[in-house]
C-alpha positions in Angstrom: 79.6 170.5 79.0 81.2 167.6 77.7 83.7 165.6 79.8 85.8 162.3 79.2 83.6 159.5 80.2 86.3 156.7 79.3 87.3 156.5 82.9 84.0 155.7 83.8 83.5 152.6 81.8 87.2 151.4 82.6 87.0 147.9 84.3 90.1 145.8 85.4 88.3 142.7 84.7 88.0 143.7 80.8 91.9 144.9 80.6 94.6 142.2 80.7 94.1 140.3 77.5 97.3 138.1 77.9 96.4 134.6 77.3 96.9 132.4 80.2 98.9 129.4 78.0 101.7 131.4 77.2 102.5 130.6 73.5 105.6 131.9 73.3 106.7 129.6 75.8 105.5 126.6 74.5 106.6 127.2 70.8 110.2 126.9 71.7 111.1 125.9 68.2 114.8 127.4 67.9 114.2 128.6 64.3 117.0 129.7 62.5 119.5 127.0 62.9 121.4 125.7 60.5 121.5 122.0 59.2 125.1 121.4 60.4 123.8 123.2 63.7 121.4 119.9 64.6 124.0 117.7 63.5 126.6 119.1 65.9 123.9 119.3 69.0 122.6 115.9 68.3 126.1 114.5 67.7 127.0 116.0 71.2 124.2 115.0 72.7 124.6 111.3 71.5 127.8 110.9 72.5 127.0 112.6 76.4 124.4 109.9 76.5 125.8 106.9 75.5 129.3 107.4 77.1 127.6 108.2 80.8 125.2 105.3 80.6 127.5 102.5 78.7 128.2 100.5 82.2 124.1 100.0 82.2 124.1 98.9 78.8 126.5 96.5 79.5 124.7 95.1 82.0 121.5 94.9 79.7 123.5 93.1 77.0 124.7 90.4 79.9 121.2 89.9 80.9 119.7 89.2 77.4 122.0 86.8 75.7 121.1 83.3 75.6 123.2 80.1 76.2 122.9 76.6 74.1 120.4 75.3 76.8 117.5 76.4 79.1 118.3 78.5 81.7 117.3 80.7 84.6 116.6 84.4 84.1 119.8 86.7 85.5 119.0 89.3 87.6 120.4 92.9 87.3 122.7 92.6 90.7 124.0 89.0 89.4 125.0 90.2 85.9 126.6 93.2 87.7 128.6 90.9 90.2 129.5 88.5 87.4 131.1 90.9 85.3 133.2 92.7 88.0 134.3 88.9 89.1 135.5 87.9 85.9 136.6 91.3 84.1 136.7 94.0 87.5 135.2 97.3 86.9 137.0 97.7 83.2 134.7 94.9 81.9 131.6 97.2 82.1 133.2 99.3 79.7 134.2 97.0 77.1 133.3 98.1 74.0 132.7 101.6 74.7 135.1 102.5 71.6 132.9 101.1 69.2 130.0 103.3 71.1 131.8 106.5 70.5 132.7 105.8 66.8 128.7 104.9 66.1 126.6 107.4 68.4 128.2 110.8 67.3 127.3 109.9 63.5 124.2 108.6 64.0 122.7 111.0 66.4 123.5 113.7 64.1 121.5 112.2 61.1 118.9 111.1 64.0 118.1 114.6 65.0 118.7 116.7 62.1 116.1 114.3 60.1 113.7 114.6 62.9 113.9 118.8 63.1 113.4 118.6 59.1 110.6 116.4 59.1 108.9 117.8 62.2 109.2 121.5 60.4 107.8 120.2 57.4 105.0 117.9 59.0 103.9 119.9 61.6 103.2 123.0 59.8 104.1 125.1 62.8 101.8 123.6 65.0 103.9 122.7 68.3 100.7 120.3 69.5 101.1 117.9 66.4 101.7 114.7 68.0 101.3 112.9 64.7 103.9 115.0 63.3 106.5 114.4 66.1 106.0 110.5 66.1 106.5 110.1 62.1 109.1 112.3 62.0 110.9 110.4 65.0 110.5 107.0 62.5 112.0 108.6 59.5 115.0 109.5 61.9 115.3 106.5 63.5 115.1 104.6 60.1 118.3 106.8 58.9 120.0 106.7 62.2 119.7 103.1 62.4 121.5 102.3 59.1 124.5 104.3 60.5 124.6 102.8 63.9 123.8 99.2 63.5 127.0 98.1 62.3 129.1 99.5 65.5 126.3 98.5 67.6 126.8 94.9 66.4 130.6 95.4 67.2 130.0 97.2 70.5 127.7 94.1 71.5 129.8 91.7 71.2 132.7 93.3 72.8 130.6 93.7 75.9 130.1 89.8 76.2 132.2 88.2 78.9 135.2 86.1 77.4 134.7 87.8 74.4 137.1 86.5 71.5 137.8 90.0 70.1 140.7 92.2 71.2 138.9 95.8 70.1 137.0 97.1 67.7 139.6 96.9 64.5 139.8 93.1 65.5 136.0 92.6 66.0 135.3 94.2 62.2 138.0 92.7 60.4 137.3 88.9 61.7 133.2 89.3 61.3 134.0 90.4 57.9 136.4 87.4 57.1 134.3 84.9 58.9 130.9 85.9 58.5 130.7 88.3 55.8 129.5 92.3 55.6 125.9 91.1 55.9 126.5 90.2 59.9 126.9 94.0 60.5 123.2 94.2 59.7 121.7 90.9 60.7 119.7 93.1 63.3 118.8 95.8 61.2 115.1 94.6 60.4 114.7 94.0 64.1 116.4 97.2 64.9 114.2 99.4 62.8 110.8 97.4 63.7 111.8 98.2 67.6 113.0 102.0 67.2 110.3 102.4 64.9 107.6 102.6 67.7 110.1 103.3 70.2 110.8 106.6 68.4 107.4 107.4 68.1 106.2 106.8 71.6 109.7 108.9 72.8 109.0 111.7 70.7 105.4 112.0 71.0 105.8 111.7 74.7 108.5 113.9 75.1 107.2 116.8 73.3 103.7 116.4 75.2 105.5 116.2 78.5 107.7 119.2 77.6 104.7 121.4 76.8 102.7 120.1 80.0 105.6 120.8 82.2 106.2 124.4 81.0 102.4 125.2 81.1 102.2 124.1 84.5 104.8 126.7 85.5 105.3 129.1 82.8 106.5 132.3 84.4 109.6 130.0 85.5 109.7 127.9 82.3 112.9 129.9 81.3 114.5 129.2 84.2 113.9 125.7 84.6 114.1 124.6 80.9 117.1 122.3 81.8 114.8 120.2 84.0 111.8 120.5 81.8 113.9 118.8 79.1 115.7 116.5 81.7 112.3 115.5 82.9 110.4 115.1 79.5 112.8 113.2 78.1 113.3 110.8 81.2 109.3 110.2 81.3 109.3 109.7 77.4 113.1 107.2 77.4 111.4 105.0 80.4 107.7 104.8 78.8 109.2 103.9 75.1 112.2 101.4 76.6 109.6 99.6 78.6 107.3 98.6 75.5 110.1 97.7 73.3 111.8 95.5 75.5 110.9 92.2 73.3 112.2 93.7 70.4 115.2 94.6 72.0 116.0 91.0 73.2 115.7 89.7 69.7 118.1 92.2 68.4 120.7 91.5 71.1 120.0 87.6 70.4 120.6 88.1 66.4 123.8 90.6 67.2 125.7 88.2 69.3 124.4 84.4 67.8 127.2 82.2 68.0 129.9 84.2 70.3 130.5 83.1 73.7 127.9 80.0 73.3 125.1 82.1 72.6 122.6 80.5 70.1 123.3 80.5 66.4 120.0 81.0 64.3 120.0 79.6 60.9 117.6 82.7 59.6 117.2 86.2 60.7 114.0 85.7 61.2 112.2 87.4 64.1 109.7 84.9 64.2 112.4 82.5 64.6 113.9 84.3 67.5 110.6 84.9 69.5 110.2 81.0 69.4 113.6 80.3 70.6 113.2 82.6 73.4 110.2 81.7 75.0 110.9 78.1 74.2 113.9 78.2 76.5 113.2 80.7 79.1 109.3 81.0 78.8 107.4 84.8 78.0 109.3 85.9 80.7 112.3 85.7 78.3 110.9 88.3 76.1 111.5 91.0 79.0 114.9 90.1 79.9 116.7 93.2 80.8 113.8 95.4 81.4 115.0 96.6 84.3 118.5 98.1 82.9 117.0 98.9 79.9 114.5 101.3 81.8 117.5 102.2 84.2 119.4 103.1 80.9 116.7 105.3 78.7 115.1 107.2 81.4 118.4 109.1 82.4 120.0 108.8 79.3 117.1 110.2 77.4 117.3 113.1 80.0 120.9 113.6 79.7 120.5 113.6 75.4 117.4 116.1 75.4 119.2 118.6 78.0 122.1 118.4 75.9 120.5 118.6 72.7 118.5 121.8 73.6 120.9 123.4 75.4 123.6 123.1 72.0 120.4 124.5 70.2 120.1 127.4 72.4 123.5 128.0 72.3 123.4 127.8 68.3 120.3 129.9 68.1 122.4 132.6 70.2 125.3 132.6 68.2 123.2 133.2 65.1 121.6 136.2 66.5 124.4 137.6 67.7 125.9 137.2 63.8 122.6 138.5 62.3 123.0 141.4 64.4 126.9 142.3 63.8 126.1 141.6 60.4 123.2 144.2 60.4 125.3 147.0 62.1 
C-alpha cells in the first residue's frame, strides 16, 4: 500500500528560507512621498538642527576669524568666555534670525533634490554609495545658492561688536556699501567645501544606517530613531573634520572687513589660504575644528532623525489617504 513518504524527507535545516539580511528593513525608501512632502520634512529638519546648535556655531565663527596681525589660536573655552563676558548669553544667539530665514528654504531644496537624484541614480539599489554621494553634491550646489546670502548675514551678526543692528540692517547696509556680489563672495568656497562634505556625509550616513539596521534587524523598527541619529552623528562628525580648512576660508570671506577682520582684494581661495598660513601657520587651517565637530555630529543626528520621522509621518498619511480613497 502506498504511503505518503513526505514526512520522512522533511528536514528542518531546509525549511527556513527567509534570508538573514532582512531586505525589507534595509530597503526603507519611503516611496510614495510627494515632492512637497520632501521639502516640508527637510525644511523642518533644517530649522530644528540649526536652531538647536546655533550657540556652538557662534563659538566656531569667533574661533575662525583673523585680525590684521598675527594672533594666537583661540581655544573653545576662551571663545566662549569672551562671548559671555562681552555680550552675555544673548551673544551666543546673535544672527539666529538670519539662520531661521535661510535654513528652512535651503534644507527644503537640499533634501528634495537629494531624494530626486538618489531615486534616479541608484536604480533602486540601497547599497549604491556612489549614487548617494553624487546626489548629495547636486543637492548642496542647489541649496547653497539659497543659503549663502543668509549665512553671510548670520556670520557677520555673530561677531562681537558687530556694527549691524539686525538682519534687515545688515542686508541693506551690505547692499549699499558692498553691492549684491558681497552676499555670494563665499559661494564658490562654500560649494567646494560642501560638495565633499555632503558626498562624505550622505554616503557615510546611508552606509552606517544599513550597517546598524543589519546588526539588529529584529529591533530595527523599534530603534529607528536611534539608528538614524547614530548614523547621522557619525556622518556629520567625519565630514566636518575633513572639510574644516575650507570652512575657515569661507568664514574669512564672509566676515572680511568687519570688526577688524582681514579684507581680501580678491575672492581667491588660494590667497585666503596663503594669508591664513602666513598669520597662524598650518594649524590655522584647522581653527574651530572642535566646535565644528561638536556642531555637526549632534546637528546631523537631530536633522536626520527629524527628517526621517517626518517622512514616516507623511508615508502613513499617504497610505491612510489611499486607503480611504479606495473604500
